[in-house]
C-alpha positions, 0 to 999 in steps of 0.5 A: 582954653582956661581962663580965670575970672574973679566975680562978685557974690551975684557972678558978674565977672570984675576981672580976668587973667587970660594967658597971653599967646605967641607963635600960636601956644600959650606962653608961661606966666607968673601972673595972679588974679587976687579977689577981695573978701566979697569976690571969688575967683574961679577957673572957666573955659573961655566960650568958643564964641569968644575966641575970635577976640583973643589978644584984641581990644574986643576982649574985655567988653565982650568978656563983661557980658557973661558971668559965671554959672556953678553947678556943683564943682562945674563953673561955666560961663553964660552969657546975660 
């Protein structure tokens, strides 16, 4: 599953946009994620180990334990 993340220059996640779920399917949304001048927004796959936190209050603190790493055009979330 793809999520959008806002990160600072060091790759630290400062915000995220995660699709909502209803009856086991992704529902359309019209939200956006805008970064300040010192931040960037990327789309990345949600790590498999975070799937258990979807729809729970535990997702945000767990997601903050990750950072964005860019290798060419590929963007990944890696645990700090």
